[in-house]
SEVEXZA-53396 format. One record per residue (C-alpha): residue number from 1; x negated, y negated, z negated. Coordinates in nm, 4 decimals. Example, Ala and Ser with C-alpha at 12.3 -4.5 7.8 and 13.67 -1.06 7.14 Angstrom:
2
{pos=1, px=-1.2300, py=0.4500, pz=-0.7800}
{pos=2, px=-1.3670, py=0.1060, pz=-0.7140}
This chain:
442
{pos=1, px=3.1853, py=-13.7137, pz=-20.9544}
{pos=2, px=3.5191, py=-13.9330, pz=-20.9395}
{pos=3, px=3.6753, py=-14.1130, pz=-21.1664}
{pos=4, px=4.0250, py=-14.1322, pz=-21.0283}
{pos=5, px=4.2579, py=-14.2937, pz=-21.2481}
{pos=6, px=4.5646, py=-14.1900, pz=-21.0487}
{pos=7, px=4.9544, py=-14.3100, pz=-21.1409}
{pos=8, px=5.2169, py=-14.2023, pz=-20.9671}
{pos=9, px=5.5436, py=-14.4336, pz=-20.9934}
{pos=10, px=5.8411, py=-14.4497, pz=-20.8553}
{pos=11, px=6.0194, py=-14.7907, pz=-20.9323}
{pos=12, px=6.3784, py=-14.7568, pz=-20.8618}
{pos=13, px=6.3669, py=-15.1150, pz=-20.8986}
{pos=14, px=6.5109, py=-15.3283, pz=-20.6027}
{pos=15, px=6.3321, py=-15.5657, pz=-20.4162}
{pos=16, px=6.4111, py=-15.9337, pz=-20.4084}
{pos=17, px=6.5637, py=-15.9310, pz=-20.0788}
{pos=18, px=6.9038, py=-15.7167, pz=-20.2589}
{pos=19, px=6.9579, py=-16.0006, pz=-20.5259}
{pos=20, px=7.2936, py=-16.1977, pz=-20.4511}
{pos=21, px=7.0444, py=-16.5078, pz=-20.4144}
{pos=22, px=6.6989, py=-16.5034, pz=-20.2558}
{pos=23, px=6.5164, py=-16.7459, pz=-20.4471}
{pos=24, px=6.2238, py=-16.8944, pz=-20.1979}
{pos=25, px=5.9375, py=-17.1168, pz=-20.3633}
{pos=26, px=5.8124, py=-17.4105, pz=-20.1727}
{pos=27, px=5.4355, py=-17.3610, pz=-20.0021}
{pos=28, px=5.1728, py=-17.5857, pz=-20.0436}
{pos=29, px=5.0379, py=-17.8227, pz=-19.8487}
{pos=30, px=4.7877, py=-17.6760, pz=-19.6005}
{pos=31, px=4.4262, py=-17.7317, pz=-19.7339}
{pos=32, px=4.0570, py=-17.7522, pz=-19.4765}
{pos=33, px=3.7439, py=-17.6870, pz=-19.6167}
{pos=34, px=3.4283, py=-17.7144, pz=-19.3193}
{pos=35, px=3.2400, py=-17.3589, pz=-19.2209}
{pos=36, px=2.9079, py=-17.3616, pz=-19.3663}
{pos=37, px=2.7426, py=-17.1330, pz=-19.0678}
{pos=38, px=2.8632, py=-17.2123, pz=-18.7624}
{pos=39, px=2.6767, py=-17.0417, pz=-18.5812}
{pos=40, px=2.9549, py=-16.7353, pz=-18.6093}
{pos=41, px=3.2805, py=-16.9585, pz=-18.5500}
{pos=42, px=3.4127, py=-17.1107, pz=-18.2043}
{pos=43, px=3.4256, py=-17.3906, pz=-18.4074}
{pos=44, px=3.4137, py=-17.5309, pz=-18.7939}
{pos=45, px=3.7280, py=-17.5310, pz=-18.9840}
{pos=46, px=3.8887, py=-17.3290, pz=-19.2377}
{pos=47, px=4.2580, py=-17.3610, pz=-19.2888}
{pos=48, px=4.4081, py=-17.2229, pz=-19.6467}
{pos=49, px=4.6795, py=-17.2801, pz=-19.8873}
{pos=50, px=4.6034, py=-17.3082, pz=-20.2774}
{pos=51, px=4.7672, py=-17.3393, pz=-20.6383}
{pos=52, px=4.6596, py=-17.3154, pz=-20.9955}
{pos=53, px=4.3587, py=-17.4783, pz=-21.1843}
{pos=54, px=4.0486, py=-17.5875, pz=-20.9966}
{pos=55, px=3.8737, py=-17.4150, pz=-21.2868}
{pos=56, px=4.0785, py=-17.0755, pz=-21.3144}
{pos=57, px=4.0168, py=-16.7315, pz=-21.2220}
{pos=58, px=4.0366, py=-16.7081, pz=-20.8463}
{pos=59, px=4.2609, py=-16.4985, pz=-20.6184}
{pos=60, px=4.1730, py=-16.4920, pz=-20.2606}
{pos=61, px=4.4875, py=-16.3602, pz=-20.0871}
{pos=62, px=4.4545, py=-16.2398, pz=-19.7128}
{pos=63, px=4.7290, py=-16.1819, pz=-19.5113}
{pos=64, px=4.8488, py=-15.8525, pz=-19.2882}
{pos=65, px=4.7926, py=-15.8847, pz=-18.8718}
{pos=66, px=4.9978, py=-16.1218, pz=-18.7064}
{pos=67, px=5.0504, py=-16.3026, pz=-19.1097}
{pos=68, px=4.9238, py=-16.6280, pz=-19.2316}
{pos=69, px=4.8720, py=-16.7927, pz=-19.5846}
{pos=70, px=5.2540, py=-16.8334, pz=-19.5956}
{pos=71, px=5.3117, py=-16.4763, pz=-19.6755}
{pos=72, px=5.1630, py=-16.5506, pz=-19.9959}
{pos=73, px=5.4415, py=-16.8093, pz=-20.0989}
{pos=74, px=5.5880, py=-16.6139, pz=-20.4104}
{pos=75, px=5.1967, py=-16.4999, pz=-20.5683}
{pos=76, px=5.1066, py=-16.8397, pz=-20.4883}
{pos=77, px=5.4487, py=-16.9493, pz=-20.7054}
{pos=78, px=5.4300, py=-16.7021, pz=-21.0063}
{pos=79, px=5.0422, py=-16.6374, pz=-21.0246}
{pos=80, px=4.9262, py=-17.0069, pz=-21.0114}
{pos=81, px=4.9982, py=-16.9947, pz=-21.4434}
{pos=82, px=4.7023, py=-16.8560, pz=-21.4817}
{pos=83, px=4.5273, py=-16.8024, pz=-21.1376}
{pos=84, px=4.3751, py=-17.0262, pz=-20.8677}
{pos=85, px=4.5382, py=-16.8695, pz=-20.5703}
{pos=86, px=4.3939, py=-16.9480, pz=-20.2882}
{pos=87, px=4.5648, py=-16.7738, pz=-19.9579}
{pos=88, px=4.2979, py=-16.8098, pz=-19.6643}
{pos=89, px=4.3802, py=-16.8135, pz=-19.2946}
{pos=90, px=4.1632, py=-16.5509, pz=-19.1351}
{pos=91, px=3.9715, py=-16.6020, pz=-18.7925}
{pos=92, px=4.2480, py=-16.7359, pz=-18.5292}
{pos=93, px=4.4560, py=-16.7441, pz=-18.7705}
{pos=94, px=4.6688, py=-17.0644, pz=-18.8380}
{pos=95, px=4.4449, py=-17.3852, pz=-18.7958}
{pos=96, px=4.1278, py=-17.1555, pz=-18.9299}
{pos=97, px=3.8521, py=-17.1498, pz=-18.6176}
{pos=98, px=3.8066, py=-16.7883, pz=-18.4446}
{pos=99, px=3.4570, py=-16.5874, pz=-18.4595}
{pos=100, px=3.2538, py=-16.5698, pz=-18.1789}
{pos=101, px=3.2443, py=-16.2809, pz=-18.1101}
{pos=102, px=3.5004, py=-16.0453, pz=-17.9145}
{pos=103, px=3.4274, py=-15.7238, pz=-18.1295}
{pos=104, px=3.4595, py=-15.8282, pz=-18.4869}
{pos=105, px=3.2977, py=-15.5315, pz=-18.6888}
{pos=106, px=3.3148, py=-15.4696, pz=-19.0796}
{pos=107, px=3.0337, py=-15.6950, pz=-19.1455}
{pos=108, px=3.1669, py=-15.9854, pz=-18.9426}
{pos=109, px=3.4951, py=-16.0335, pz=-19.1333}
{pos=110, px=3.2526, py=-15.9563, pz=-19.4700}
{pos=111, px=3.0623, py=-16.2216, pz=-19.3651}
{pos=112, px=3.3311, py=-16.4326, pz=-19.3263}
{pos=113, px=3.4874, py=-16.4150, pz=-19.5889}
{pos=114, px=3.1812, py=-16.4674, pz=-19.7682}
{pos=115, px=3.1570, py=-16.8200, pz=-19.5856}
{pos=116, px=3.5100, py=-16.9419, pz=-19.6956}
{pos=117, px=3.3912, py=-16.8416, pz=-20.0440}
{pos=118, px=3.0362, py=-17.0733, pz=-20.0011}
{pos=119, px=3.2434, py=-17.2988, pz=-19.8111}
{pos=120, px=3.4699, py=-17.3388, pz=-20.1608}
{pos=121, px=3.1651, py=-17.2992, pz=-20.3419}
{pos=122, px=3.3068, py=-16.9603, pz=-20.5356}
{pos=123, px=3.1112, py=-16.7027, pz=-20.6550}
{pos=124, px=3.3353, py=-16.3719, pz=-20.8239}
{pos=125, px=3.6842, py=-16.3551, pz=-20.7336}
{pos=126, px=3.9837, py=-16.1361, pz=-20.7603}
{pos=127, px=4.0756, py=-16.0352, pz=-20.3780}
{pos=128, px=4.4394, py=-15.9448, pz=-20.3224}
{pos=129, px=4.5159, py=-15.8193, pz=-19.9514}
{pos=130, px=4.8181, py=-15.6865, pz=-19.7283}
{pos=131, px=4.7251, py=-15.4613, pz=-19.4478}
{pos=132, px=4.4445, py=-15.5584, pz=-19.2513}
{pos=133, px=4.4233, py=-15.8314, pz=-19.5577}
{pos=134, px=4.3381, py=-15.4846, pz=-19.7078}
{pos=135, px=4.0719, py=-15.3723, pz=-19.4949}
{pos=136, px=3.9266, py=-15.7379, pz=-19.5402}
{pos=137, px=3.8884, py=-15.6977, pz=-19.8364}
{pos=138, px=3.7236, py=-15.3561, pz=-19.8472}
{pos=139, px=3.4809, py=-15.4787, pz=-19.6146}
{pos=140, px=3.3786, py=-15.7451, pz=-19.8278}
{pos=141, px=3.3871, py=-15.5244, pz=-20.1626}
{pos=142, px=3.1163, py=-15.2892, pz=-19.9146}
{pos=143, px=2.8963, py=-15.5411, pz=-19.8062}
{pos=144, px=2.9230, py=-15.7701, pz=-20.1094}
{pos=145, px=3.0080, py=-15.5649, pz=-20.4211}
{pos=146, px=2.8016, py=-15.8149, pz=-20.6920}
{pos=147, px=3.0739, py=-16.0517, pz=-20.5883}
{pos=148, px=3.3949, py=-15.9046, pz=-20.6915}
{pos=149, px=3.5673, py=-15.8350, pz=-20.9577}
{pos=150, px=3.8957, py=-15.6469, pz=-20.9136}
{pos=151, px=4.0921, py=-15.5335, pz=-20.6149}
{pos=152, px=4.4313, py=-15.4867, pz=-20.5350}
{pos=153, px=4.5873, py=-15.3679, pz=-20.1826}
{pos=154, px=4.9416, py=-15.4061, pz=-20.1053}
{pos=155, px=5.0695, py=-15.1808, pz=-19.8273}
{pos=156, px=4.6907, py=-15.1156, pz=-19.7845}
{pos=157, px=4.5514, py=-14.9874, pz=-19.4744}
{pos=158, px=4.2542, py=-14.7666, pz=-19.3915}
{pos=159, px=3.9759, py=-14.7449, pz=-19.1760}
{pos=160, px=3.9301, py=-14.4253, pz=-18.9170}
{pos=161, px=3.6064, py=-14.1936, pz=-18.8059}
{pos=162, px=3.6468, py=-13.9864, pz=-18.5162}
{pos=163, px=3.9442, py=-14.1962, pz=-18.3264}
{pos=164, px=3.9490, py=-14.0007, pz=-17.9993}
{pos=165, px=3.9616, py=-14.2191, pz=-17.6775}
{pos=166, px=4.3853, py=-14.1405, pz=-17.6146}
{pos=167, px=4.3963, py=-14.2490, pz=-17.9594}
{pos=168, px=4.2238, py=-14.5507, pz=-17.9216}
{pos=169, px=4.3786, py=-14.6478, pz=-17.5611}
{pos=170, px=4.7269, py=-14.6155, pz=-17.7263}
{pos=171, px=4.6595, py=-14.8726, pz=-17.9990}
{pos=172, px=4.4745, py=-15.1053, pz=-17.8000}
{pos=173, px=4.8187, py=-15.1139, pz=-17.4995}
{pos=174, px=5.1128, py=-15.1334, pz=-17.8204}
{pos=175, px=4.9154, py=-15.4224, pz=-17.9721}
{pos=176, px=4.8370, py=-15.6113, pz=-17.6680}
{pos=177, px=5.2451, py=-15.4900, pz=-17.5621}
{pos=178, px=5.3245, py=-15.6474, pz=-17.9127}
{pos=179, px=5.1522, py=-16.0238, pz=-17.8202}
{pos=180, px=5.1170, py=-16.0409, pz=-17.4708}
{pos=181, px=5.4549, py=-16.2715, pz=-17.4329}
{pos=182, px=5.3081, py=-16.5244, pz=-17.7342}
{pos=183, px=5.3170, py=-16.5541, pz=-18.0921}
{pos=184, px=5.6837, py=-16.6705, pz=-18.1217}
{pos=185, px=5.7957, py=-16.3752, pz=-17.8631}
{pos=186, px=5.5768, py=-16.1441, pz=-18.1328}
{pos=187, px=5.7352, py=-16.2038, pz=-18.4297}
{pos=188, px=6.0873, py=-16.1635, pz=-18.2554}
{pos=189, px=5.9707, py=-15.8331, pz=-18.1650}
{pos=190, px=5.7913, py=-15.7076, pz=-18.4909}
{pos=191, px=5.8843, py=-15.8344, pz=-18.8054}
{pos=192, px=6.1549, py=-15.6043, pz=-18.9038}
{pos=193, px=5.9252, py=-15.3510, pz=-18.8546}
{pos=194, px=5.7566, py=-15.4365, pz=-19.1262}
{pos=195, px=5.9982, py=-15.4241, pz=-19.3593}
{pos=196, px=6.2528, py=-15.1855, pz=-19.5603}
{pos=197, px=6.5832, py=-15.0997, pz=-19.3953}
{pos=198, px=6.8962, py=-15.3226, pz=-19.4992}
{pos=199, px=6.6379, py=-15.6220, pz=-19.5702}
{pos=200, px=6.8814, py=-15.9514, pz=-19.6082}
{pos=201, px=6.7943, py=-16.1519, pz=-19.2929}
{pos=202, px=6.6779, py=-16.4271, pz=-19.4978}
{pos=203, px=6.3856, py=-16.2086, pz=-19.6177}
{pos=204, px=6.3110, py=-16.1535, pz=-19.2602}
{pos=205, px=6.3086, py=-16.4593, pz=-19.1975}
{pos=206, px=6.0682, py=-16.5468, pz=-19.4153}
{pos=207, px=5.8451, py=-16.2778, pz=-19.2970}
{pos=208, px=5.9145, py=-16.3636, pz=-18.9757}
{pos=209, px=5.7911, py=-16.7407, pz=-19.0183}
{pos=210, px=5.4671, py=-16.6323, pz=-19.1619}
{pos=211, px=5.3493, py=-16.4339, pz=-18.8264}
{pos=212, px=5.4293, py=-16.7761, pz=-18.5930}
{pos=213, px=5.1169, py=-16.8783, pz=-18.6380}
{pos=214, px=4.9221, py=-16.5734, pz=-18.5351}
{pos=215, px=4.6581, py=-16.6406, pz=-18.2196}
{pos=216, px=4.6388, py=-16.3886, pz=-17.9257}
{pos=217, px=4.3179, py=-16.3852, pz=-17.8325}
{pos=218, px=4.1856, py=-16.3341, pz=-18.2598}
{pos=219, px=4.4509, py=-16.0745, pz=-18.2466}
{pos=220, px=4.3173, py=-15.8902, pz=-17.9777}
{pos=221, px=3.9663, py=-15.9273, pz=-18.1099}
{pos=222, px=4.1058, py=-15.7652, pz=-18.4309}
{pos=223, px=4.2627, py=-15.5391, pz=-18.2875}
{pos=224, px=3.9178, py=-15.3929, pz=-18.2086}
{pos=225, px=3.7949, py=-15.4184, pz=-18.5774}
{pos=226, px=4.0909, py=-15.1703, pz=-18.6260}
{pos=227, px=4.0029, py=-14.9333, pz=-18.4203}
{pos=228, px=3.5881, py=-14.9890, pz=-18.5466}
{pos=229, px=3.4808, py=-14.6425, pz=-18.6965}
{pos=230, px=3.3038, py=-14.8385, pz=-19.0132}
{pos=231, px=3.5159, py=-14.8918, pz=-19.2494}
{pos=232, px=3.6759, py=-14.5160, pz=-19.3637}
{pos=233, px=3.7201, py=-14.5127, pz=-19.7313}
{pos=234, px=3.4699, py=-14.2718, pz=-19.8007}
{pos=235, px=3.2060, py=-14.5182, pz=-19.6605}
{pos=236, px=3.3083, py=-14.7918, pz=-19.8627}
{pos=237, px=3.4035, py=-14.5845, pz=-20.1737}
{pos=238, px=3.0296, py=-14.5603, pz=-20.2352}
{pos=239, px=2.9770, py=-14.9269, pz=-20.2750}
{pos=240, px=3.3026, py=-15.0518, pz=-20.4266}
{pos=241, px=3.3021, py=-14.9398, pz=-20.6717}
{pos=242, px=3.5021, py=-15.2173, pz=-20.9511}
{pos=243, px=3.8267, py=-15.1073, pz=-20.9810}
{pos=244, px=4.0914, py=-15.1448, pz=-20.7376}
{pos=245, px=4.5038, py=-15.1464, pz=-20.7668}
{pos=246, px=4.6558, py=-14.9957, pz=-20.4801}
{pos=247, px=5.0592, py=-15.0391, pz=-20.4365}
{pos=248, px=5.2360, py=-14.8396, pz=-20.1514}
{pos=249, px=5.5780, py=-14.8365, pz=-20.0704}
{pos=250, px=5.8102, py=-14.5146, pz=-19.8834}
{pos=251, px=5.9840, py=-14.7050, pz=-19.6186}
{pos=252, px=5.5871, py=-14.8213, pz=-19.5488}
{pos=253, px=5.6300, py=-14.7237, pz=-19.1713}
{pos=254, px=5.3415, py=-14.9457, pz=-19.0391}
{pos=255, px=5.0422, py=-14.7807, pz=-19.2805}
{pos=256, px=5.2483, py=-14.4888, pz=-19.4392}
{pos=257, px=5.1054, py=-14.3727, pz=-19.7682}
{pos=258, px=4.9944, py=-14.0050, pz=-19.6610}
{pos=259, px=4.7343, py=-14.2107, pz=-19.4130}
{pos=260, px=4.6733, py=-14.4798, pz=-19.6002}
{pos=261, px=4.7195, py=-14.5213, pz=-19.9666}
{pos=262, px=4.6070, py=-14.1514, pz=-20.0353}
{pos=263, px=4.2716, py=-14.1674, pz=-19.8481}
{pos=264, px=4.1479, py=-14.4873, pz=-20.0213}
{pos=265, px=4.3151, py=-14.3741, pz=-20.3909}
{pos=266, px=4.1317, py=-13.9768, pz=-20.3072}
{pos=267, px=3.7828, py=-14.2193, pz=-20.2603}
{pos=268, px=3.7721, py=-14.4821, pz=-20.4587}
{pos=269, px=3.5702, py=-14.3915, pz=-20.7695}
{pos=270, px=3.8061, py=-14.6240, pz=-21.0043}
{pos=271, px=4.1668, py=-14.6702, pz=-20.8800}
{pos=272, px=4.5052, py=-14.6969, pz=-20.9990}
{pos=273, px=4.7798, py=-14.5575, pz=-20.7098}
{pos=274, px=5.1307, py=-14.7488, pz=-20.7810}
{pos=275, px=5.4055, py=-14.6375, pz=-20.5912}
{pos=276, px=5.7335, py=-14.8423, pz=-20.4764}
{pos=277, px=6.0878, py=-14.6520, pz=-20.3455}
{pos=278, px=6.2658, py=-14.8550, pz=-20.0909}
{pos=279, px=6.0275, py=-15.0423, pz=-20.0308}
{pos=280, px=5.8112, py=-15.1505, pz=-19.6854}
{pos=281, px=5.5185, py=-15.2477, pz=-19.5593}
{pos=282, px=5.5003, py=-15.6477, pz=-19.7212}
{pos=283, px=5.5322, py=-15.5060, pz=-20.1482}
{pos=284, px=5.4007, py=-15.9114, pz=-20.2152}
{pos=285, px=5.7493, py=-16.0365, pz=-20.0448}
{pos=286, px=5.9825, py=-15.7445, pz=-20.0666}
{pos=287, px=5.9350, py=-15.6804, pz=-20.4962}
{pos=288, px=5.7363, py=-15.9826, pz=-20.5412}
{pos=289, px=5.8564, py=-15.9417, pz=-20.9216}
{pos=290, px=5.7436, py=-15.6175, pz=-20.9383}
{pos=291, px=5.4083, py=-15.6837, pz=-20.7487}
{pos=292, px=5.2754, py=-15.9716, pz=-20.9293}
{pos=293, px=5.3717, py=-15.8089, pz=-21.2441}
{pos=294, px=5.1541, py=-15.5557, pz=-21.2090}
{pos=295, px=4.8595, py=-15.7625, pz=-21.0117}
{pos=296, px=4.8566, py=-15.9562, pz=-21.3522}
{pos=297, px=4.8119, py=-15.6785, pz=-21.5627}
{pos=298, px=4.5850, py=-15.5259, pz=-21.3868}
{pos=299, px=4.3669, py=-15.8127, pz=-21.2973}
{pos=300, px=4.4303, py=-15.8417, pz=-21.6626}
{pos=301, px=4.2808, py=-16.0744, pz=-22.0018}
{pos=302, px=3.9758, py=-16.1159, pz=-21.8386}
{pos=303, px=4.1508, py=-16.3412, pz=-21.5457}
{pos=304, px=4.2449, py=-16.5509, pz=-21.8187}
{pos=305, px=4.0837, py=-16.9263, pz=-21.8393}
{pos=306, px=3.9867, py=-17.0056, pz=-22.2161}
{pos=307, px=4.0312, py=-17.3659, pz=-22.2466}
{pos=308, px=3.8142, py=-17.3906, pz=-22.6058}
{pos=309, px=3.4891, py=-17.2748, pz=-22.3869}
{pos=310, px=3.2187, py=-17.5457, pz=-22.3011}
{pos=311, px=3.1626, py=-17.5721, pz=-21.9583}
{pos=312, px=2.8375, py=-17.3731, pz=-21.8808}
{pos=313, px=2.5248, py=-17.4799, pz=-21.7089}
{pos=314, px=2.4040, py=-17.3242, pz=-21.3786}
{pos=315, px=2.1623, py=-17.0705, pz=-21.5637}
{pos=316, px=2.4304, py=-16.9951, pz=-21.7975}
{pos=317, px=2.6557, py=-16.9101, pz=-21.5332}
{pos=318, px=2.4138, py=-16.6590, pz=-21.3384}
{pos=319, px=2.3363, py=-16.5017, pz=-21.6900}
{pos=320, px=2.6945, py=-16.4413, pz=-21.7581}
{pos=321, px=2.7356, py=-16.3142, pz=-21.3439}
{pos=322, px=2.4075, py=-16.0780, pz=-21.4527}
{pos=323, px=2.5509, py=-15.9600, pz=-21.7320}
{pos=324, px=2.8920, py=-15.9480, pz=-21.6365}
{pos=325, px=2.7497, py=-15.7174, pz=-21.4014}
{pos=326, px=2.5524, py=-15.4735, pz=-21.6211}
{pos=327, px=2.8586, py=-15.4293, pz=-21.7775}
{pos=328, px=3.0050, py=-15.2944, pz=-21.5072}
{pos=329, px=2.6992, py=-15.0651, pz=-21.4238}
{pos=330, px=2.6957, py=-14.9433, pz=-21.7594}
{pos=331, px=3.0985, py=-14.8226, pz=-21.6808}
{pos=332, px=2.9921, py=-14.6439, pz=-21.4541}
{pos=333, px=2.6897, py=-14.4664, pz=-21.6393}
{pos=334, px=2.9971, py=-14.3375, pz=-21.9403}
{pos=335, px=3.2159, py=-14.2761, pz=-21.6919}
{pos=336, px=2.9665, py=-14.0424, pz=-21.5337}
{pos=337, px=2.7929, py=-13.9145, pz=-21.8030}
{pos=338, px=2.4511, py=-14.0318, pz=-21.6427}
{pos=339, px=2.2680, py=-13.9278, pz=-21.9314}
{pos=340, px=1.9197, py=-14.0426, pz=-21.7039}
{pos=341, px=2.0351, py=-14.3392, pz=-21.6087}
{pos=342, px=2.1486, py=-14.4540, pz=-21.9223}
{pos=343, px=1.7885, py=-14.3225, pz=-22.0971}
{pos=344, px=1.6620, py=-14.5580, pz=-21.8721}
{pos=345, px=1.9354, py=-14.8737, pz=-21.8855}
{pos=346, px=1.9578, py=-14.8785, pz=-22.2949}
{pos=347, px=1.6484, py=-15.0147, pz=-22.5035}
{pos=348, px=1.4753, py=-14.7973, pz=-22.6734}
{pos=349, px=1.5293, py=-15.0325, pz=-23.0176}
{pos=350, px=1.9214, py=-15.0502, pz=-22.9443}
{pos=351, px=2.1664, py=-15.0002, pz=-23.2334}
{pos=352, px=2.5378, py=-14.9874, pz=-23.2237}
{pos=353, px=2.7800, py=-15.0088, pz=-23.4971}
{pos=354, px=3.0421, py=-14.7949, pz=-23.3561}
{pos=355, px=3.4146, py=-14.8082, pz=-23.4432}
{pos=356, px=3.3493, py=-14.5434, pz=-23.7025}
{pos=357, px=3.1776, py=-14.7485, pz=-23.9146}
{pos=358, px=2.8629, py=-14.5548, pz=-23.8266}
{pos=359, px=2.4932, py=-14.7257, pz=-23.6983}
{pos=360, px=2.3689, py=-14.5573, pz=-23.4349}
{pos=361, px=2.0869, py=-14.5982, pz=-23.2174}
{pos=362, px=2.0496, py=-14.4911, pz=-22.7968}
{pos=363, px=1.8946, py=-14.1114, pz=-22.8840}
{pos=364, px=2.2440, py=-14.0551, pz=-23.1024}
{pos=365, px=2.4434, py=-14.2155, pz=-22.8243}
{pos=366, px=2.2663, py=-14.0108, pz=-22.5528}
{pos=367, px=2.3181, py=-13.6904, pz=-22.7915}
{pos=368, px=2.6742, py=-13.7482, pz=-22.8140}
{pos=369, px=2.7592, py=-13.8150, pz=-22.4630}
{pos=370, px=2.5421, py=-13.4641, pz=-22.3577}
{pos=371, px=2.7686, py=-13.3126, pz=-22.6785}
{pos=372, px=3.0887, py=-13.4472, pz=-22.5350}
{pos=373, px=3.1853, py=-13.7092, pz=-22.7943}
{pos=374, px=3.1369, py=-14.0108, pz=-22.5686}
{pos=375, px=3.3285, py=-13.8823, pz=-22.2698}
{pos=376, px=3.5894, py=-14.0907, pz=-22.1191}
{pos=377, px=3.8482, py=-14.0865, pz=-21.7655}
{pos=378, px=3.9258, py=-14.4120, pz=-21.8435}
{pos=379, px=3.6535, py=-14.7122, pz=-21.9393}
{pos=380, px=3.7055, py=-15.0773, pz=-21.8481}
{pos=381, px=3.5141, py=-15.3868, pz=-22.0772}
{pos=382, px=3.6627, py=-15.7114, pz=-22.0282}
{pos=383, px=3.4593, py=-16.0527, pz=-22.0818}
{pos=384, px=3.6592, py=-16.3231, pz=-22.3087}
{pos=385, px=3.3862, py=-16.4831, pz=-22.4845}
{pos=386, px=3.0390, py=-16.6249, pz=-22.3243}
{pos=387, px=2.7765, py=-16.8040, pz=-22.5096}
{pos=388, px=2.4026, py=-16.8553, pz=-22.5159}
{pos=389, px=2.1836, py=-16.9024, pz=-22.7842}
{pos=390, px=1.8447, py=-17.0815, pz=-22.6568}
{pos=391, px=1.7684, py=-16.9473, pz=-22.2644}
{pos=392, px=1.7299, py=-16.6017, pz=-22.3632}
{pos=393, px=2.0197, py=-16.4797, pz=-22.5722}
{pos=394, px=2.3430, py=-16.4277, pz=-22.4557}
{pos=395, px=2.6287, py=-16.3131, pz=-22.6955}
{pos=396, px=2.9085, py=-16.1208, pz=-22.5130}
{pos=397, px=3.2508, py=-16.0573, pz=-22.7215}
{pos=398, px=3.5714, py=-15.8915, pz=-22.5421}
{pos=399, px=3.8250, py=-15.6103, pz=-22.5250}
{pos=400, px=3.7879, py=-15.2407, pz=-22.3999}
{pos=401, px=4.0373, py=-15.0109, pz=-22.2839}
{pos=402, px=3.9218, py=-14.6586, pz=-22.3317}
{pos=403, px=4.0872, py=-14.3034, pz=-22.2675}
{pos=404, px=3.8963, py=-14.0138, pz=-22.3876}
{pos=405, px=3.8910, py=-13.6851, pz=-22.1535}
{pos=406, px=4.1389, py=-13.3927, pz=-22.2901}
{pos=407, px=3.8024, py=-13.1662, pz=-22.3245}
{pos=408, px=3.6612, py=-13.4494, pz=-22.5414}
{pos=409, px=3.4498, py=-13.3557, pz=-22.8524}
{pos=410, px=3.7077, py=-13.5855, pz=-23.1032}
{pos=411, px=3.9896, py=-13.5692, pz=-23.2970}
{pos=412, px=4.1476, py=-13.8902, pz=-23.0220}
{pos=413, px=4.0962, py=-13.7158, pz=-22.6881}
{pos=414, px=4.3344, py=-13.7791, pz=-22.4637}
{pos=415, px=4.4848, py=-14.0791, pz=-22.5976}
{pos=416, px=4.4280, py=-14.3995, pz=-22.4696}
{pos=417, px=4.3460, py=-14.7126, pz=-22.7212}
{pos=418, px=4.2233, py=-15.0418, pz=-22.7073}
{pos=419, px=3.8790, py=-15.1822, pz=-22.8960}
{pos=420, px=3.7035, py=-15.5117, pz=-22.9544}
{pos=421, px=3.3478, py=-15.5151, pz=-22.8707}
{pos=422, px=3.1201, py=-15.8411, pz=-22.9857}
{pos=423, px=2.7304, py=-15.7848, pz=-22.7771}
{pos=424, px=2.3873, py=-15.9264, pz=-22.8445}
{pos=425, px=2.1872, py=-15.9749, pz=-22.5017}
{pos=426, px=1.8539, py=-16.0556, pz=-22.4530}
{pos=427, px=1.5823, py=-16.1068, pz=-22.1866}
{pos=428, px=1.3208, py=-15.9628, pz=-22.1490}
{pos=429, px=1.0698, py=-15.7632, pz=-21.8999}
{pos=430, px=1.1977, py=-15.8688, pz=-21.6770}
{pos=431, px=1.5581, py=-15.7773, pz=-21.7281}
{pos=432, px=1.8632, py=-15.8677, pz=-21.9723}
{pos=433, px=1.9122, py=-15.5675, pz=-22.1925}
{pos=434, px=2.1949, py=-15.5022, pz=-22.4768}
{pos=435, px=2.0078, py=-15.4579, pz=-22.7735}
{pos=436, px=2.3179, py=-15.5002, pz=-23.0626}
{pos=437, px=2.6958, py=-15.3625, pz=-23.0534}
{pos=438, px=2.9574, py=-15.3487, pz=-23.2614}
{pos=439, px=3.3630, py=-15.1885, pz=-23.2171}
{pos=440, px=3.6148, py=-15.2115, pz=-23.3673}
{pos=441, px=3.9882, py=-15.0398, pz=-23.3313}
{pos=442, px=4.2668, py=-15.2432, pz=-23.2528}
């Protein structure tokens, strides 16, 4: 059952390039960290830019094919009030060392991003990817789904299957022609094709600056990855069940909506599609204010640092991760109305006080799913507070966003609303179980 939340918005606002004076925030200094698994890299160095508080929720921003961390200057500047924004340089880009393999696969890039996160001691992150960076995000979500909170793609790119020899040859030759004269010449030929018509010279130059760090060798190796048939949307969607935002421009000629944003949106089970009118392949530059607003709202309240919450121990962090994953799993059970899995997931002595003041148990909950009372097109739980009492009891509180389906057997069918929840989880029989829940409408 596909629980696609599909929203198509044609935004009439112009991009930053149409403003009388282009705002150009400064970039942070380049930072470096050592590669963890040195067996897979030519060298031992990652390079990246970052901004924001060290203890804030993390967004990993991943540039496009031929880009760099400098592409994310508007996100590094604007989103860092709430998030720790880390813009990586992919292997072989800027001063990040290359992968050893000449034919990198989806798993190679997923492992590379895992190495980058491990080097920075990051566990669960939000992903923000453009083009090639969106493909790396998809690969990471497929091979390491437990480490991804939410994803957002701008100017997204979708993998393919059943690629003909002729198409493969044409694509590789096209990429070689782009890069054969070197990185500086590459940007002069390439950059304007990425942007919408009538883009200002100032924004073109900003985009060009971000592309001058490309490595011709890794650029061609990346071509092999882009032609690999191991990361098409239908395959990625089997494991990438986390909430995903897709932002695409009507003027994107590099990754047209019909062959990229739409296949991703149709395949992924928990996705929201936004279409920007008059925007090209780089929405995060061309329409940065709109994109930042969408990303901020989509990543949401769970991404705001809580200054009043004490620091967690390593054990508490581990418990939090387990319960957060279980909550995401439970969201999918509810959306799919999988009562068989619910019966195995919920403990027999579970007690719920629902938003209508009724106290119900496990059997009543499952019966209400079967009767169509608990039937949602959207069901999202956001943890805003976590605490532990001893080693086997955890308390979770937060926000829920729900939309009953139009045919749900209830008075508020089809009407979105929010509610607060508090849950008590206990560790017994070798696993964490949700024992008590209270919810109230806002």
